[in-house]
N, C-alpha and C positions, 0 to 999 in steps of 0.2 A: 390372878386366878391362870391357869396354861397346861400347855396341854405336852402328849409327847409321838416320838413313832414307838410304835409296839407292831411289831415286826413277831413273826411265831416263828416260823422257818417251812420246811414241807411238806406239801399240799398232804400229808398225811399227820405232820403235825398239827395243823387248822385242823380239821376235821377234828382231832381229839380235841383240840383248845373249844369250839364249838359244840362236842357236847358234854363231854367229862368236864371241861376245867371255867365252864362258865362263863366264856368271851358270847356266848346269846344271846343273854341278858343281859347286857347293856345297852345304854342308851346313851344319845347324846350330851352332857349336861353334866352325867351322874360320879359321883366319886369314888373313888374302888379303889381299895386292898393288893394291891398283886407284886409281888416276888418271882424278881429278875435278876440278871447280870447287863451290864452301860456294856455294848459294846459297837467298834466303827465298821460300816458296811458300803461295802465292799471294801475290805482292807487292806492292804499296800496301791491304795489309789489316789488320786488328787483330789479329784471329786467322790468321797461317801462324808454317811450320810452318817451322826451317834443314833442311835437306835439303844430302844431296851426292849429283852427277848424275854420270853416269860418265861420259869424254868415250868417244863410239862409237869404236869401229875399234882398241882399245888392251885387250889381253888381261888378265882378273879370275888373277893366278896365287893359287895357295892353296898356303903356307908352312908351314902347321903346323894341328895340334887341340887343342880346351883342350873343359874344360869348363865346362856353362853357368852361370852367378851364377844365383842367389835374389834375384826382384825388391827392390830398398831401398823401403822405403817410407818419401813423405818428405811430412810438412802445406801446403796451398800457398800456405801466405806462402812457405814455399823457394825460389820462382818468382816474386813478386811483390811489384814496393814501390810503395803509392799506388793510384790506380784512376787505368782512362783518361781521356785522350792523353798526362797527367802522368806516368804509373805506368815501370820503367824490368821 
């Protein structure tokens, strides 16, 4: 089990997603089917985040529900090798 950062975009996009695309119906633990793109935000920066951006107008389907997993603690060296800008 896992999770993902979903970022809709502008405030107008968010209003549309809540009202039309089904974002207002999703609760913690729901298993969903969603269509979108994988992006880095902000782009061209050392500290960016990988995000999933839904495609407006495509409804979210709730396909199940499950327990919310406990967080997993990992040391920082699990996420980076070497320093900026050579690091990975």
